[in-house]
C-alpha positions, -999 to +999 in steps of 0.1 A: +135+684-401+160+681-374+172+648-362+175+643-324+198+613-326+230+619-306+262+601-310+258+582-277+224+569-288+238+555-320+267+538-301+242+523-276+221+510-305+251+495-322+263+478-290+228+464-285+226+451-320+260+434-318+250+419-285+217+405-299+235+391-330+262+374-309+235+360-286+215+346-316+246+329-329+251+312-295+216+297-294+218+260-300+202+246-331+170+228-326+178+191-323+158+167-344+139+138-328+161+113-345+193+129-333+180+132-297+174+094-299+210+090-310+202+083-346+208+101-379+181+102-405+192+112-440+164+122-464+169+098-494+141+113-515+150+150-512+126+157-483+127+192-469+136+200-433+100+207-426+089+174-441+116+155-422+105+172-389+069+162-396+079+126-405+100+123-374+072+136-352+047+112-367+071+082-364+078+092-328+041+091-320+036+059-338+066+041-322+055+054-288+020+040-293+033+007-309+058+000-282+042+016-252+075+033-245+082+070-241+120+072-245+123+106-229+105+095-198+125+062-197+158+080-201+150+104-173+139+077-148+159+079-116+178+048-104+166+029-074+178+047-043+207+032-025+225+038+007+235+022+040+198+016+051+188-001+018+197-037+013+186-072+018+199-077+054+235-085+044+250-067+073+227-084+099+234-118+083+271-111+083+271-100+119+252-132+129+276-155+110+306-136+123+293-137+158+288-174+157+322-180+142+338-157+167+320-174+195+333-208+184+369-195+181+367-176+213+355-207+231+386-225+220+409-198+235+387-193+266+371-159+257+339-168+239+321-134+243+351-114+232+354-137+201+317-133+194+320-095+195+350-094+172+333-119+148+301-098+148+320-066+139+340-084+112+308-100+098+290-066+097+319-052+076+318-081+053+280-079+051+283-042+041+307-051+014+283-077+001+254-052+003+274-027-019+282-055-044+245-064-046+235-028-051+261-024-079+247-055-096+211-042-093+221-009-107+239-025-136+208-047-143+185-017-142+207+002-167+208-028-190+170-030-188+167+007-196+190+003-226+170-027-239+138-007-236+153+023-255+167+000-282+132-015-287+117+020-292+146+030-315+140-001-336+103+008-341+112+045-348+138+035-373+115+011-391+089+039-395+113+066-406+130+042-431+095+034-445+091+071-452+122+073-474+151+080-450+184+062-444+189+057-407+222+051-390 
């Protein structure tokens, strides 16, 4: 029998094999449920990787049912949209207060409408600052609520996985 393998075919096969091996090495290892929740679960009773994956899956399902929280859905929730049009009327209120104050000061110097205009512009700027401060406070509160929700889920998950013979940190 004669072999029809040429030198170039062998080189192509070797390059392809090396490429596949290097690609395989670059694939990320599958992350366990515990590690994706920011926890480390160490098998205290010599459980296998397959058993640990099974236990983590069952504890995830139990904690989700027990708490009513899906941590992956909670973590991916988008923050409340913000922007110049969103707010509680701080700019309008600032313009009104500034306009009234400017009107009063302008009346003293003999130019009430000019004072009202300047006061309204200043009040709008100050109201915009207040709107941004309020948005930042709301965003911070939303993040704190999200963290508390995730901590509640993690506590339930940790209790379950510890009950199955793992040390959780």
